[in-house]
N, C-alpha and C positions, 0 to 999 in steps of 0.2 A: 684457191689461187695457185697457179703454176709457179714453181720456183724460177727465179731469175737466173739464167745461166750466163755469166759474164766472163768466165775464164776457161781457157782450153782445158786446164787441169780438172776443173769441175765437170765439164762436159765429158771428158774421158772417164772420170770417176763414175758418172751416172751410167755410161754405156758398159763399163767393165763390171759393174756390180748388179746390173739389172737382172741377169739370169740367176745369180746367187740369191738375190732378194726374192725372186719368184719361187725358188726351191725352198726357201726358209719361211715363206709367208704363213704356212700352216702352223709353224712353230711359234710365230709371233704372239705376243700377248700384251695386255695392258699392264701398267705398273702395279705392284702389290698395294693393297689397301694400307692407309696410314692416317693417323689422326694429326700428325705433324709433318710438314714438308720442310725439311731443313735446307736453308739457302747459304751458299758461300758467295760473297760479292767481291769480285776482283776489280781493281781500278775503280773503287766504289764511288768516289766523289761524295756528293751530298746525299746520295742514295735515291736518285730518281727512279731507277729500275726497281729497287727494293720497295719503295713507297707504292709504286703501281701494283706490284705483286701483293703486298700486304692488304691493299684496299679491295682486292677481289676475293680473297680467301683467307680467313683467320688462321688457317692451318700453316700458312707460310711463316717460317720463323728464321730470322737471321742469326746464324751461329758464329759467323766470322766475316769480317770485312777487311780488305787490304787497301790502304790508301797512303801515298807518300806525302800528300799535302796535309799538313797538321790541322789547319783550319777546317778543311773539308772533312777530315776524320772526326773532328770535334762535332761538327754539324751532324754527321752520321750517328755518332754516339748519343747525341742529345735526343734523337728521334727514334732510334732502334735499339738502344741499350749499349753498355760498355763492351762492345765486341770488336772494335776496330784495332787493327795492327797499324801503327804509324811508321811507314818506311817503304822502301822499295820491295817489289814482289820477289826480286832475286834474294834479298836478305831474309825475307820471311820464309821462303822455301828452304834456305840454309839453316835458319835458326829455330824455327817453330815446327810443331807437328801440324799436319794438314788433317782437318776433321773429315770424317765420313759424312757425306751430305747427299741429298736427293737431287739438288739442282745447283749448278754453278752459273752465275750471270756475270757479265762484265763487258766493258768497252775499252780495250787497250787504247792508249793514246793514239790519236789519229793525225797529229800535225804533219807527220811524214807523208801521209797519203792525201791530205786535204788539198783541194783545188785552190784554196786561199794561201797556202804556204808555198815553199820552194819545191816541194815534192822531191826531196832528196832521197834517192833510192838507198843511200847508205846511212840515213838517219837511224840512230840506234833504237829509237822508239818504234821503228817499223818492225822490230824483231821481238817485241814483248809478247807477241802471240805464242812464242815458244814456251814462255813461262806459264802462260794460260794452259797450253797443252800438257806441260809437266804437272800442273795442278790437277788436271783431269785424271791423269794416270794415278796420282796419289789419293785423290778423293773418291774416285770411282762413282761418280754421280749417275743417276738414271738419265738425266737430261742436262744439256748445257746450252746457254744462249750467249752469242757474241754479237755486240752491236758496234757499228763503226760507220765511217763515211762511205758513201756509195762506191767510191773509186777503189775501196779495199778489194772488192770482188774482181777487179781487173789486175790486181797486183800479183807479183811472183810469190809473195808471202801467203796469199790465199791459196794459190796453186799448191804450195808446199804443205799447207795445213790439210788440204784434201788428200794429198798423197800419203799422209800419215795414217789415213783411215783405210788405205788399200793394201792388198797383199799382206806382207809381214810388217807393215808399218806399226809404229808404237801405239797408234790409236785404232788398230784393226778391229777392236771390239765395238767400235762406234761407227755410225754413219751420220751424214749431215746433209741438210739442204739449205739453200740460201736464196734470199730475195731482197728487193728494195721496197720499203714501206714508207709511205708519207703519213706523218702523224695527223695531218688534217683529215685524212680518210677515216680516222678512228675517234674523232670528236675533239681533237686539240685545236685551239684557236690559233694555230701556227702551222705554216707549211714547212716541213722539215723532212727531207728524204734521207733515209738511213739504210745501210745494209744490215740485215738481220740474218744471222745464221743460227739455226736450231739443230743441235746434234742429240743423238739418243743411242742408247745401247742397242745393238743389232737385234736382240730378241724382243724389243719393244716396238710398238707401232709408232710411226711418226705422228706427233700431236697435231700437225697441220699449222699453217700460217693463219693468222686471224683474217676474217673476211671484213672488208670495209663496211662501216656502219653509216658513213656520210658520203655525200657527193658534192659537187660544186654548188648545186642548188640548195644544199642543206648544211654546208660547212659552218662551224662555229666561227663567229666573227670577233674582231678586236672589240667592237662595241659591247658584245655580250660578255666578253671576258672582263672588261673593265667596269662593268655595271656596279654602281655603288662606291667607286673609288673617287675620292676628291680630286678635282682637276687642278685646284690651286695648291701648291706645295711651298711651304716657307722654309722648312728645315733643310740644311745642307750637310749636316753631320749626324751620325748615329748617336744614340744615347750613350752617356759615359758609364758603361757597365763592363765588368771584367769577370772572366771565369778562369779557373785553373784547369789545364788539361795537358796531360803528357809532360808534366813538369814545367809547363810554360803558362804565362798569362796571355789570354786572348780576349779581344773585345766580344761581348755577348753576355747574356743570351738575348736574342731579338726574335720576335715573331715576324712572319712575313709582313703583317700590317705595319710593323714598326720600321720597315725598310722603305717607307714612302718618303724618301729624301731626294732632293735634287742636287745640283752642283752649282758652283759659282760660274757665271758667264760674264765675259767682258762686254762692254757696250757695243763693240763691233759684232760679236756673236749674236747679241740680242737683236741688233738691227737686221742682220741677215735673216734670222728666223722670222721676224715680223713680215718680211717680204715673201715668205713661202706660204702659198695658199693651201687650203685643204687638198690633199692628194698631190701636192707639189713637191719640188726637190731643188737641188742647187741651181738648176738652169733657170729658176725664177728669181735668183738673186741679182740685183743690178750690178753692172760691171764695176762701178766704183767701189762696191763692197767686197769684191772678190779678191782673194789673194793672188799674187803673181802666178803661183802654180796653177790655180784654177783658170786664170785668164788664158794661160797657154795650153789648156787641155779642155777644149769645148766638147769633145766626145767622151766616152767612158760611161761608167755606171750611172744610171739615173736614180739609183737608190741612195747615193750619197746625199746627205742633208735632206732626205726625203721624209715626208710624213707618213705614218702608218695609215692604211686605209681602214676606215671604220667598218665598212660593209664586207670585209673579207678577212681571212686569217692573216696574221702577221707574217712577215718574212722570218727566216730562221733567227732565233735569238742566240747571239754569240756572246763571247765573254766581255766585249767592250760595247755593249748595247747603250751605255750611258754617254757615249761619244757620238754626236750626230754625224760627224765626218766619217764614221765607220760604216754607215749604211742607212737604211730607211728606219731610223729609230727615233725620229721626232714624234712627239705626241700628236694625235690626229688634229687637235685644235689648239693646244697650248704651245707657247713659245719656249719649249724645253724638250730635252730628250726624255724618254720614259724613265721612270724611277725603278729601283730594284724591286719594289713591291709589284709594280705593273708587269715587269719582266717575269717575276715569279708566278703571277696570275697567268700569263701567256704560256708558261711552261706547265701549268696545272697544279702547282704546289698549293696545299691548303693554306688558308690565312693564318692558321695557328702553328704552321710548321716552324721549327726552331732553328736558328742560324747562329754561327759563331765566325768571327773574323772581321777584318777591316772591310770597308766598302769594296775595295778592289778584290779582296779574297772572296767575298760573297758573290760579287758579280761573276767571278770565274766559276764558282760553284753552280750558279744558276745557268750560265751559258753552256757549260759542259754537260748538263744533265739531259737525260732522256725524258721527253715530254711524258707526263704521267698517263695521259690517255693512251699513248702507244704502249707504254709499259703494262697498263691494265689489260690491253687487248692480248698481248703476248702471254701475260700471266694467266689469263683465263684459259688459253689453250692448254697450258701445262697443268693447271688445276683440274681441268676436265679429264686429263689423261691419267691422273693419279686418284683412284677412288678413295672415298672417305671410309 
């Protein structure tokens, strides 16, 4: 798959380094053999990327994760061991030692780039890639993977990242390629387009981007993903359990299956949902049940208060999937939004994956995760590039 070129800086980088790459091609090699592939996970969240990597090769071993969200760090630790640093990456770099690793993975916060946000060019979260770059310098990995929203590849920040791999830039010992991948193309029951950047030391070969395994005719569907999941849901709250983590008490531990909880709906909300047919949306709601805001906005997204389509992948699962007014998050046939368990299924998390945090905490962890099918596809490329 050819790399997606979305920024002038990246195009310039390709042109400027092409001749030097040709000269050094003969000197390129595969990574040295190893029985363990050490991973450092930045902005780790619940560990979607790591979970995908671990599922394709037992050699992948998480030696450190950095995550400022305490509940997400607890979830990560429950599944991958007590390796999470709870705090900002800036503090971690200042306070702790950075381990030598083979691979760095991570998705810097994307709210500053997201088309759903204000896209504030001065949003401080836009610049956390610099801490990622600083970590590369300290850890000296063979490979690194950056995952972000597609618009990141058109940002000044991406251009600056590329510039650091050129000339006398601080990352001159590395080169990178970028593309946009849709998780549905790799077996996820969810359409989610993300920018994926794979970097590697210059003396190593580029591992390549994963080739799609599915097409529109063979995409995994919502119906397949939710097979065996009860349609009727009675519980509205998580079980009353608590764990101690990082000196705090957090709700948990819950398996994915135990996240099959709904929310309280008013009689008006229930009436609205009853009028939305299979594949329908807010435009099917009678005028007398619409809020004044909706009455005044006849146009706009047809995904709002929309039902998921059974026969195709879901829309992108975001952090507020439990709110029907936030998108096409109504169950295909039931008069409710999808549950946390159903969202976890659509993201590819195993039914026995362990979670910590409140309902809102866990929803954020699920919505921010990389679909496991996409993570597996990327992990396979790196695994194949590092001999056993």
